[in-house]
Each structure stands twice: as C-alpha cells, then as structure tokens.
C-alpha positions as CSV (number, residue, x, y, z in Angstrom):
1,M,195.4,204.2,72.7
2,T,191.8,203.7,73.8
3,E,189.5,206.6,73.0
4,P,186.1,207.5,74.4
5,F,184.4,206.4,71.1
6,D,186.0,203.0,71.6
7,L,184.2,202.5,74.9
8,V,180.9,203.5,73.3
9,R,181.5,201.0,70.5
10,V,182.4,198.3,73.0
11,A,179.1,198.8,74.9
12,L,177.1,198.7,71.7
13,V,178.8,195.5,70.5
14,I,177.9,193.8,73.7
15,V,174.3,195.0,73.6
16,A,173.8,194.1,70.0
17,A,175.2,190.6,70.5
18,L,172.9,190.0,73.4
19,A,169.9,191.5,71.6
20,Q,170.0,189.2,68.6
21,A,170.4,186.1,70.8
22,V,167.5,187.1,73.1
23,M,165.2,188.2,70.3
24,A,165.6,184.8,68.6
25,S,163.8,183.2,71.6
26,W,161.7,186.1,72.8
27,P,158.5,185.3,70.8
28,Q,158.4,181.8,72.3
29,L,159.3,183.1,75.8
30,R,156.6,185.7,75.7
31,G,154.0,183.5,74.0
32,W,153.6,185.7,70.9
33,E,150.9,184.5,68.4
34,K,153.5,183.6,65.8
35,T,157.2,182.8,65.9
36,V,159.8,183.0,63.1
37,P,159.9,179.2,62.5
38,E,156.1,179.2,62.3
39,R,156.1,182.1,59.8
40,S,158.8,180.3,57.7
41,E,156.9,177.0,57.8
42,R,153.7,178.7,56.5
43,Q,155.5,180.1,53.5
44,H,157.4,176.8,53.0
45,L,159.4,176.3,49.8
46,P,161.8,173.5,48.8
47,I,164.7,176.0,48.9
48,V,164.2,176.4,52.6
49,P,166.8,174.2,54.4
50,W,165.7,171.3,56.6
51,A,164.7,172.6,60.0
52,P,167.6,171.0,62.0
53,F,170.1,172.9,59.9
54,F,168.9,176.2,61.5
55,T,170.8,175.1,64.7
56,I,173.7,176.9,63.1
57,W,172.2,180.0,64.8
58,A,173.3,178.6,68.2
59,V,176.9,178.6,66.8
60,I,176.4,182.1,65.3
61,F,175.2,183.5,68.6
62,A,178.0,181.8,70.6
63,A,180.5,183.1,68.1
64,S,179.1,186.6,68.3
65,F,179.6,186.6,72.1
66,G,183.2,185.5,71.4
67,F,183.6,188.4,69.1
68,A,182.2,190.7,71.8
69,V,184.7,189.5,74.3
70,W,187.7,189.8,71.9
71,H,186.5,193.3,70.8
72,T,186.2,194.4,74.4
73,L,189.8,193.2,75.0
74,N,191.1,195.0,71.9
75,P,189.0,198.1,71.6
76,S,191.8,200.2,70.0
77,D,192.9,197.7,67.4
78,P,192.3,199.2,63.9
79,L,190.5,196.1,62.6
80,M,188.3,195.9,65.6
81,R,187.4,199.6,65.3
82,A,186.1,198.9,61.7
83,L,184.5,195.5,62.4
84,G,183.0,196.6,65.7
85,W,180.7,199.1,64.0
86,L,179.8,196.7,61.2
87,A,179.0,194.0,63.8
88,V,176.7,196.5,65.6
89,A,174.9,197.3,62.4
90,A,174.5,193.7,61.2
91,W,173.4,192.4,64.6
92,T,170.9,195.3,65.1
93,L,169.4,194.6,61.6
94,N,169.2,190.9,62.5
95,T,167.4,191.7,65.7
96,A,165.0,194.0,63.9
97,W,164.4,191.2,61.3
98,E,163.7,188.7,64.1
99,W,161.2,191.0,65.7
100,H,159.5,192.0,62.5
101,V,159.0,188.5,61.1
102,A,157.5,187.3,64.3
103,R,155.2,190.3,64.6
104,R,154.4,190.9,61.0
105,D,155.5,188.2,58.6
106,I,158.2,187.4,56.0
107,D,157.3,190.4,53.8
108,W,159.0,193.1,51.9
109,T,160.2,194.9,55.0
110,S,161.9,191.6,56.0
111,V,163.6,191.6,52.6
112,G,164.9,195.1,53.2
113,L,166.2,194.3,56.6
114,I,168.0,191.1,55.6
115,A,169.4,192.7,52.4
116,A,170.8,195.6,54.5
117,A,172.3,193.1,56.9
118,L,173.9,191.2,53.9
119,V,175.5,194.4,52.6
120,T,176.9,195.2,56.0
121,L,178.3,191.7,56.4
122,L,179.8,191.7,53.0
123,A,181.6,194.9,53.9
124,A,182.9,193.0,57.0
125,V,184.1,190.2,54.8
126,W,185.9,192.7,52.5
127,T,187.4,194.5,55.5
128,I,188.8,191.2,56.9
129,A,190.2,190.2,53.5
130,V,191.9,193.6,53.1
131,A,193.4,193.3,56.6
132,G,195.5,190.4,55.4
133,P,196.1,186.9,57.0
134,L,194.9,186.6,60.6
135,S,195.8,183.8,63.0
136,G,195.0,182.5,66.5
137,W,192.4,184.3,68.5
138,A,192.5,187.3,66.2
139,F,191.0,185.1,63.5
140,W,188.7,182.8,65.5
141,L,187.2,185.5,67.7
142,G,187.8,188.6,65.7
143,A,187.0,187.5,62.1
144,A,185.4,184.0,62.0
145,P,182.1,185.1,63.7
146,L,181.3,187.7,61.1
147,L,182.4,185.4,58.2
148,L,180.1,182.7,59.5
149,L,177.1,185.0,59.8
150,A,177.9,186.6,56.4
151,G,177.9,183.2,54.7
152,W,174.6,182.1,56.3
153,I,172.9,185.5,55.4
154,S,174.3,185.3,51.9
155,A,172.1,182.2,51.4
156,A,169.2,183.2,53.6
157,T,168.6,186.5,51.8
158,W,167.5,184.6,48.6
159,V,165.3,182.2,50.6
160,N,163.7,185.2,52.3
161,L,163.0,186.7,48.9
162,G,161.4,183.5,47.7
163,S,159.2,183.3,50.8
164,T,158.2,186.9,50.4
165,L,157.2,186.4,46.7
166,K,155.0,183.6,47.8
167,W,153.6,185.8,50.6
168,S,152.8,188.3,47.9
169,G,150.7,185.8,46.1
170,V,153.3,184.8,43.4
171,A,153.3,181.2,42.4
172,V,157.0,180.5,43.1
173,R,157.5,177.6,40.8
174,T,160.6,175.4,40.6
175,D,162.2,177.5,37.9
176,W,161.9,180.6,40.1
177,Q,163.4,178.8,43.0
178,L,166.3,177.5,40.9
179,A,167.0,181.1,39.8
180,L,167.1,182.1,43.5
181,L,169.3,179.2,44.3
182,G,171.6,180.1,41.4
183,A,171.8,183.7,42.6
184,A,172.8,182.5,46.1
185,G,175.4,180.2,44.6
186,A,176.8,182.9,42.3
187,L,177.1,185.4,45.1
188,G,178.7,182.9,47.4
189,T,181.2,181.8,44.7
190,I,182.2,185.4,43.9
191,V,182.7,186.4,47.5
192,A,184.4,183.2,48.5
193,S,186.8,183.4,45.5
194,S,187.7,187.1,46.1
195,S,188.2,186.7,49.9
196,G,189.4,183.1,50.2
197,A,187.2,182.9,53.3
198,L,186.5,179.2,53.9
199,I,184.3,179.8,56.9
200,Y,182.1,182.1,54.8
201,A,181.9,179.4,52.1
202,G,181.3,176.7,54.7
203,A,178.2,178.5,56.1
204,I,176.8,178.7,52.5
205,A,177.6,175.0,52.0
206,W,175.8,174.2,55.3
207,A,172.7,176.0,54.0
208,L,172.9,174.2,50.6
209,A,173.3,170.9,52.4
210,G,170.1,171.6,54.4
211,I,168.3,172.2,51.1
212,V,169.6,168.9,49.8
213,V,168.4,167.0,52.9
214,Q,165.0,168.8,52.8
215,N,164.5,167.5,49.3
216,L,165.5,164.0,50.3
217,V,163.2,163.7,53.4
218,R,160.3,166.0,52.6
219,D,159.8,167.9,49.4
220,R,161.3,165.4,46.9
221,N,162.1,168.1,44.4
222,F,165.0,166.5,42.5
223,A,166.0,169.6,40.5
224,I,166.4,171.8,43.5
225,G,168.1,169.1,45.6
226,A,170.5,168.2,42.8
227,S,171.3,171.9,42.1
228,A,172.0,172.6,45.7
229,A,174.3,169.6,45.9
230,T,176.2,170.7,42.8
231,L,176.8,174.2,44.2
232,I,178.4,172.9,47.5
233,P,181.8,171.9,46.0
234,V,181.7,175.0,43.7
235,V,181.5,177.4,46.6
236,L,184.0,175.5,48.8
237,G,186.4,175.2,45.8
238,A,186.2,178.9,45.1
239,A,187.2,179.7,48.7
240,L,190.1,177.2,48.6
241,A,191.3,178.6,45.3
242,G,190.7,182.2,46.0
243,G,192.1,184.9,48.4
C-alpha cells in the first residue's frame, strides 16, 4: 500500500537523480572559472584514472534515471523504501561534491562529502545483499545502479584523498599512492567478497584499468600501473567467489 511518505520519497529520488546529472555539466554550461576535470588535472597524480575512463559517469547517470523510474513504479516495495532514501542521500552528497569541487577545490570538505557518500552507498550494497537474490528489472533498475556507483566511489574516495593531500602541500610520493591504491583494493575486495556484487567489483576494476592505462600512456609509473593491474583480478575474483 502506497503511503504519503512514499510519494515524498519518489519526488526526492527524481530530483536528486536530475540534480547530480545537471550539476556535473553546470560549471561548463555557466562558464565557471574552474570545472571538476580542471581541478582534478591540476592536482594530477598517477593514481588518477586516464580521462576517458570517467565516461562511466554517463552510464551512472543513465542508470540513476532508470532507478528513479523503477522506484516510481514500485514506491511501496520494502527494498525500494530502503534504497530510495539511500539513493537520495548519496546523490545529494554527490551533487554537493560536484558543486564544491568546481567552486572551491579538491580539499578536505570534498573528502568529507565523498566519504559520506561512500558510507551511504556501502549501506545500499549491504541492504541489497541482505535482500537476497534479485532478477530481471528488479536487479537491473532497482539494484545495479547503486552497486555501480558504490564501486566507482569506493575507488574515487582514495584518489580524492590523495589529491587533497597534494592540495594541502604534502609530497604524495609513489609509496603514499601505493598505500592509497592498496586501501581501495582492500575495501573493494572485502565488500565484493561479502556481497558477491559483480557490478560493484566491475566498477572498481574499471577504475583500476583506468589507472593502468594512465601509467602506460602518460605517467609511466610502473609500480602503480602494475599494482592496479594486479588488483583487478583480485577484486573481480572476490565477487565471483563471494556472496
């Protein structure tokens, strides 16, 4: 049975899905002095994926709209009631991160925003895992969009931290970056193993592949490229073996 709170949640999910997609392009459309890609490039590190790999955001935004549609059609479903609020929180935090980085920089506030989004998305991964096996549209529209974003943010959080350390004046040497890369791999492996979420692991693998390519075509940091390449089968294998 649909309740008034369900309708409020439906509206917020739609608004949040639109907001994060619009804010991603808003600085360019409005001619702001700096954009997120420009901020990222200025604090460039070898653990940042090659630029073309960030096109995953187009898939994430499209998947988020799919979730919003499915959520609207199933507002009283118990899983949608839980995931709807988590989606609103994660997408709102992502929108705030997009605005803040473009306006301010990749700083400690950006770390706080992306870390909060990560916690929210990991709660979504756990909620999906506890709900049990899903199939059909319930999986592809109701679960996959949040698993995809959770995987990407699980990797991006550590990259954001590295960029912020550099912004703070820290000399982020290769050993520091390897530690951050290891933390991303460890988190991804643990979550993938406990949830069995292949889409989650796939998003992390995509980010790691972007780091490998970055260190083939530009930065030429063998240690970072090789470490990222080694972590890809580990994270994917954990998802296949887990659950």
